[in-house]
PLY file of the C-alpha trace (Angstrom):
ply
format ascii 1.0
element vertex 101
property float x
property float y
property float z
element edge 100
property int vertex1
property int vertex2
end_header
0.00 0.00 0.00
2.80 2.41 0.89
4.55 1.61 -2.39
1.33 2.34 -4.32
0.90 5.65 -2.52
4.51 6.54 -3.28
4.06 5.63 -6.95
0.88 7.71 -7.29
1.85 10.80 -5.31
5.64 11.03 -5.70
6.81 9.13 -8.74
4.01 10.35 -10.99
5.29 13.92 -10.77
8.87 12.75 -11.25
7.93 10.86 -14.41
5.96 13.84 -15.75
8.81 16.28 -15.08
11.68 13.95 -16.04
11.91 15.09 -19.71
12.01 18.76 -18.67
14.60 18.12 -15.96
16.78 16.09 -18.33
16.54 18.79 -21.00
17.57 21.45 -18.46
20.52 19.39 -17.18
21.51 18.56 -20.78
21.60 22.26 -21.63
23.94 22.89 -18.69
26.20 19.95 -19.61
26.25 21.19 -23.22
27.42 24.57 -21.95
30.41 22.83 -20.32
31.21 20.57 -23.29
34.16 22.73 -24.45
35.77 22.12 -21.04
34.94 18.41 -20.75
37.46 15.79 -21.77
34.70 13.22 -22.36
32.00 14.58 -24.64
29.80 11.53 -24.21
26.02 11.46 -24.52
23.97 14.16 -22.89
21.76 13.17 -19.93
18.65 13.20 -22.13
20.33 10.65 -24.44
21.59 8.32 -21.70
20.19 4.98 -20.65
18.97 4.79 -17.06
22.22 3.08 -16.02
24.43 5.69 -17.71
22.31 8.44 -16.18
22.75 6.98 -12.69
26.50 6.54 -13.14
26.85 10.09 -14.46
25.03 11.51 -11.43
27.06 9.40 -9.02
30.20 11.28 -10.04
28.77 14.60 -8.83
29.52 16.29 -12.17
25.99 17.50 -12.96
25.66 19.11 -9.53
29.13 20.61 -9.93
28.17 22.07 -13.33
24.95 23.54 -11.94
26.68 25.08 -8.91
29.59 26.37 -11.01
27.21 28.00 -13.46
24.81 29.58 -10.97
26.97 30.56 -7.98
28.35 34.04 -8.49
30.28 34.49 -5.23
33.93 33.61 -5.79
34.49 32.11 -2.34
31.54 29.70 -2.79
32.04 28.82 -6.46
33.46 25.29 -6.81
36.94 24.98 -8.26
37.13 22.64 -11.31
40.61 21.54 -10.21
39.08 19.93 -7.09
36.67 17.70 -9.04
37.55 14.35 -10.59
35.77 14.22 -13.94
36.39 10.49 -14.22
36.55 9.20 -10.64
38.26 5.82 -10.58
38.12 5.03 -6.86
35.69 5.43 -4.01
38.04 8.03 -2.53
37.75 10.17 -5.68
33.94 9.87 -5.58
34.04 10.81 -1.90
36.24 13.80 -2.75
33.70 15.03 -5.34
30.88 14.68 -2.83
32.88 16.45 -0.12
33.66 19.42 -2.38
29.99 19.77 -3.34
28.64 19.38 0.19
31.05 22.00 1.53
29.42 24.58 -0.74
0 1
1 2
2 3
3 4
4 5
5 6
6 7
7 8
8 9
9 10
10 11
11 12
12 13
13 14
14 15
15 16
16 17
17 18
18 19
19 20
20 21
21 22
22 23
23 24
24 25
25 26
26 27
27 28
28 29
29 30
30 31
31 32
32 33
33 34
34 35
35 36
36 37
37 38
38 39
39 40
40 41
41 42
42 43
43 44
44 45
45 46
46 47
47 48
48 49
49 50
50 51
51 52
52 53
53 54
54 55
55 56
56 57
57 58
58 59
59 60
60 61
61 62
62 63
63 64
64 65
65 66
66 67
67 68
68 69
69 70
70 71
71 72
72 73
73 74
74 75
75 76
76 77
77 78
78 79
79 80
80 81
81 82
82 83
83 84
84 85
85 86
86 87
87 88
88 89
89 90
90 91
91 92
92 93
93 94
94 95
95 96
96 97
97 98
98 99
99 100
């Protein structure tokens, strides 16, 4: 019953808004493409697994914060982010940088 309630009241809105959210995130990632070493598929073109793996790295949140934060002392430094994290420590580092903001 709880799962059904969750599906109706929470996931319905997520599914309705998902294309708009993906388009928005894709536009931000596209903005950063000149700076990205890996110009892979945009979020709107990714499979669910690729999408999840991309978000695990913290890159989309980094891009959003880097684009919208204007204060220099709060703006994340690209040198602190691992674009292709290979270890759990690198993933943890990305998360730590983003959470500190």
